N, C-alpha and C positions, 0 to 999 in steps of 0.2 A: 504494500500499499504506500507508494511513493507520493509525495505531496503534488509533484508536478502533473501526475497522471491520475489522481484520484477524482473521479466524478462523484459529486454529491447532489442528490435529488432532493429538494425540499418540497414537500407538499404544503401548499398554502403560500400566499405571498403578501400577507397582512403586515402590520408594523412589527410584530415580534419575529415573524419569519424573516422579514427584511433585515432586522437587526442581526440575525444569525447570518444570513447572506453577506452583509457588509463585512462582518468580521472574518468569515471564511474566505471571501474574495481577497481581501487584503493580506491574508496568509498564503495566497498562492493556489487555493483549491479551484477547480473547474466546477461550475454550478449550472444547474437547471432548475427552474421552479414551475409548479403546476398550479392552476387556479381554476375557479368556476366560470362559467360564461358570463355571469353577472354578479361579480362579488360586491358585498356591502362592506366597505371599509370606512372606519371612522377617521383614523389618523392617515388620511390619504396623502399628505405631503411627505410621509416617510414610508410609504408602502409601495414595493415594486409592482403589486397587483394592479395599480393604476395603469400599467402598460396595457392591460386588456381594454381599456377605453382610449387611451392616449397613443397607442403604438409604442412610444418610447418615453421613458421617464428617467430621471437621475435623483439619486439620493446620496448626498455626501460626496458628489463627484463621480459615482459608480452608476453606469447606465444599464438599464433593463429594457428589453425590447420584446414585444409580443411575437411569438412564433406560431406559424400555422400548423406545422407539422414537424416531425423528427428531423427532416432534412434542414428546415429553418433552424432548428435548435443547433444543429452542428454548425450551420453558417454563422450563427450568433456567437457561439463559443470561439470559433476562429476570429471573429471580429472584436473579441474582448469584452462583449456585452454578456449580461445574464439573460438568457432566454426565459420567456415566461409563456408556457404552453398551456392552452386551455384543455384540460385533461382531467376532469373531477374524479374519474375512476382510475387514474394513473395507469392507463393502458400502455403508456410508453416504456414501462419498466422492462419488458422482454427485449425491446430494441435498444435501449440505452445501457441496460445492465450496470447501473450505478454500483460503486464499491460502498457507498454509504447512502441510506435513505433517512431523511429527517422528517417525521410528521409534525408539522407546525400548523395545522389546521385550527387547533384551539377550539375544538367543538365540545370540550369536556367529557368526551367519550371517544372511543375508538370507532372510527368510520370505515374501517376495512383494512388497516395496516396489519401485516402478518410478520412474524419473527423472520421468515425465510425470504422475505422480499428483496433482501440485499445481504451481502456478507456482514455488514454492520448496520442495525436498525435503531435509530434513537428517536424517542418521542418526547414531546413537551407537555408538561402538565398532567392534570388528573385524567383518568379514563384508561390508563395503561398500567400493566404490571411487568416489570423487568423479569426476563426469563420466560414470559408467557407470550406477550404481544411484541416484545422488543428486547434488545440487548441492554439498553439504558434508558432511564427516564430522567428528565431534567426538571427540577423543581422550579415552578413559575409563581408560586404564592409569595408575595412581598414578605420581607422579614428575614430572620437570621439564616434561613436555609435557601434563600433565593439563589438559583444557579447551580445548586449542588447536583452532582451526578449520583444517581441512585441505581445500583446494580442489583438490588434485592428488594422487591416491594414496589410500592407506588408513590406518587407524589401526594401532597396534602389534598384532601378532598375540596371541591369547589364550595365556597361558603355562600356564594350568591350575593356577596357584599363587595363593592369596589375597594381596592387597597387604599390606604391613607396616603394622600399626596398633599403637601402644603396645609396639613391640618384638617383636610376635608376628605370625606369618603363619598357617600351617596349624593351629596349636594352637587358635586362637580359632574355628574353624568347627566346628559340629556336623553329623554326618552320620548318616543312617539306618543302623542296624546290620542291618536286614532289611526285607523288604517287609511291610507292615501298616499298621495304623491308629496314629496318634500319640496318646499320652495325656500330658498335662503333669504334671510334678511341681514346676515353678517357673513363675514369671510374669516377663514382660518387665519389666525394671526392678529386678528382684531381684539381690542380690549372691550370686554363687556361688562356691564354693571348687573348686580342682583336685581332681578325682576325685568330686565330687558328681553324683548322678543327677538330671538335670534333665528327663527325659522317658522314656517307655517306647514301644517299638515292637514289637508281637507278642511281648510278655513279655521283650524284650530291652532292657537299660538304655542310654540315651543319656547318656554321662558327659562332663562338662566336662573339657577337657584343659589348661586354664588357669584362674586365678582372675580374677574381674572382675565385670562387670554383664552380665546376660543382656540383650542388646540386641535380639534378634530370636528368634522361634520361630514356626514355621508353625502355622496354626489347629488346635486339638485336634479329633479326630475324623475328620481327612482322611487318605486313603490315601497312602502314601508308598512309594518303592522304595529298596532297599538302595544306599547310597552317595550318595544325594541329599542335598544341602545342606539342612538343615531348621532350622538355628539358628546363632547368632553370639554369642560371649561377648566383650565389650569390655574388654581388660585395663586401660584407663585409669580404669575403675571410676567413671565420673561418670554418675549416673543420669539427669540431664537430657539426655545425649546420645541417650538412647532416644526422646525425644519432639520432637527438633528435626531438621530436614533436615540431613543430614551436610555436612561441608566438601567432600567429593567431589562430592556432588549439586550443590551450589552452583557449584563450579568448571565442572562440566559444563554447567550451566544458563546460566552466564555465556558459555560458547561458543556455545550456541544463540542467546542474545539478540544477540551480536556478529554472527552470521551473518545473522539477520533484519534488523538495523539496517543492516548493509553492503549487503545487497540493496536495501533500501529507498533508501540513499543513491545506489547505482548507478543505480537507475531515475530519481530525481530529477535527476541530472546529465545523463542522456540526454535527459530532457524539456526541459531547459534548453539542450541542445545544447553541452554541455561535453565 
């Protein structure tokens, strides 16, 4: 498993998956990501999944490009971009034969990843058990164990409560008040005040519950369902946070990198007879 020729396939291209991709790309890995045909991403400014809509996007200077098929994936890799393939069922596995598969869908449940999908299978967050669904699980819950590699057991269960950021938890999350099409009244990076209307869904206002910077908001014009998380206000009020991979994403990415390098080290020791 040489760094220069290790293909890593990342399922999902949201903000956490993008943090993993950014760190691995900078460490020299070859990457491909898969996504849904119409992904709903909140932190769109730091999600390679936006390439599904925009054809090509950049996060921290790293470019990702939508790929229509496996041949386009290979061309994208040759061009130095990260291909984003619309392939929700990961049918590309047999053709691409990645050395590492990272499940970063963040569905809080296993949506189809199997231990034998690649020589090394890593999964993010709850819904997976190391040794059954994958080789390693990365803790995604904020706190002392964030980013830790788990080789026996599972990550902490989903609490249903947003993590603490800037002293706020649930207040920083924007949810759809009804089923319908979202219309923006504010843009990502804009400072908003508590009580301000930042969007509309089916003529119902989406109101900020705390003051801060609008860090995320799903694309305008897309259908959403009542109660769905559609936005995020960062009470730390630092605009540049909206355009950089978060500290949580980088911690999780560090766990993925550790799991890959640990597996490579184990293989090397076995080959040397140690």
